[in-house]
C-alpha positions as a printed Julia matrix, in Angstrom:
111×3 Matrix{Float64}:
 -52.56  76.11  34.24
 -54.81  78.95  33.16
 -57.74  79.54  35.53
 -61.05  79.79  33.71
 -64.28  81.31  35.04
 -65.84  77.84  35.11
 -62.99  76.49  37.27
 -63.21  79.47  39.62
 -66.94  79.13  40.09
 -66.69  75.36  40.54
 -64.09  75.92  43.27
 -66.12  78.61  44.99
 -69.46  76.78  44.66
 -68.58  74.62  47.67
 -69.41  76.43  50.91
 -66.3   75.15  52.71
 -63.95  76.23  49.92
 -65.64  79.61  49.58
 -65.41  80.21  53.33
 -61.73  79.22  53.35
 -60.98  81.63  50.5
 -62.81  84.44  52.3
 -61.02  83.68  55.58
 -57.69  83.78  53.74
 -58.68  87.07  52.13
 -59.27  88.49  55.6
 -56.33  86.96  57.49
 -53.86  86.93  54.57
 -52.35  83.63  55.76
 -53.65  80.74  57.86
 -52.37  77.35  58.9
 -54.32  74.21  58.07
 -54.98  73.68  61.77
 -56.37  77.21  62.12
 -58.75  76.66  59.21
 -59.84  73.31  60.67
 -60.47  74.94  64.03
 -62.4   77.91  62.65
 -64.56  75.71  60.42
 -64.82  72.88  62.99
 -63.96  70.32  60.32
 -61.38  67.51  60.37
 -57.92  68.39  59.1
 -57.96  65.8   56.26
 -61.16  67.34  54.85
 -59.65  70.83  55.02
 -56.46  69.58  53.36
 -58.42  68.04  50.45
 -60.23  71.34  49.83
 -56.97  73.28  50.08
 -55.33  70.93  47.57
 -58.12  71.63  45.08
 -57.76  75.39  45.54
 -53.98  75.18  45.24
 -54.2   73.05  42.08
 -56.44  75.67  40.46
 -53.86  78.38  41.17
 -55.93  80.25  43.76
 -53.65  79.47  46.72
 -49.98  79.27  47.56
 -48.59  77.32  50.48
 -45.44  77.34  52.56
 -44.14  74.93  55.16
 -42.83  76.12  58.5
 -41.74  73.21  60.64
 -44.65  70.81  60.8
 -47.22  73.46  59.83
 -48.39  74.35  56.34
 -49.63  77.89  55.79
 -51.86  79.01  52.93
 -52.52  82.37  51.33
 -54.29  83.67  48.24
 -52.02  83.62  45.23
 -50.91  87.05  44.0
 -50.56  85.39  40.58
 -54.25  84.64  40.07
 -55.9   86.59  37.24
 -57.12  90.06  38.18
 -60.69  89.17  37.23
 -60.63  86.23  39.7
 -59.14  88.4   42.45
 -61.91  90.94  41.78
 -64.62  88.31  42.18
 -63.09  87.1   45.44
 -62.81  90.68  46.68
 -66.47  91.4   45.93
 -67.54  88.16  47.62
 -65.43  89.1   50.64
 -66.93  92.59  50.82
 -70.43  91.16  50.77
 -69.6   88.63  53.53
 -67.0   90.55  55.55
 -69.03  90.7   58.75
 -69.96  87.0   58.71
 -66.35  85.97  58.02
 -65.08  88.22  60.78
 -67.64  86.86  63.24
 -66.73  83.28  62.38
 -63.05  83.93  63.08
 -63.82  85.87  66.28
 -66.05  83.09  67.67
 -63.33  80.5   67.03
 -60.71  82.68  68.73
 -62.99  83.32  71.71
 -63.55  79.58  72.07
 -59.79  79.0   71.97
 -60.1   76.9   68.81
 -57.5   78.68  66.67
 -54.36  77.68  68.55
 -52.22  75.13  66.7
 -50.57  72.52  68.83
C-alpha cells in the first residue's frame, strides 16, 4: 500500500497516535506495554492505534515471547519520515519528559 499525505496526516491527527510515533522516533523500539504505561492508556486502546499505524506502513512489529515490539518502518517514504522528524524535533523535550516521568513512576516495566 502506498502511503499518501492524506493518510499520513489522518494517522498523525490523533494525539495518541502522534505521541506514539514520536515516542518510537525517540526510543527506536517500544513494547505495547511500555507505550500503554507511558501514555497511561489501556493496552487494547494502544493496540488498536498501533494496528492503524502498522496498516498504513508507518510501523513494523516483531514478537518476542509474549511481547510485541514496534518501531518506525525504514520503508516509509522519505517525505513521511521527514515530516515525522520535524514533528519530533519540535516536540523533543515534551516527548522526553513524558518518557522520563513514566520511568520515574516505575510505569514502564513490562510484567
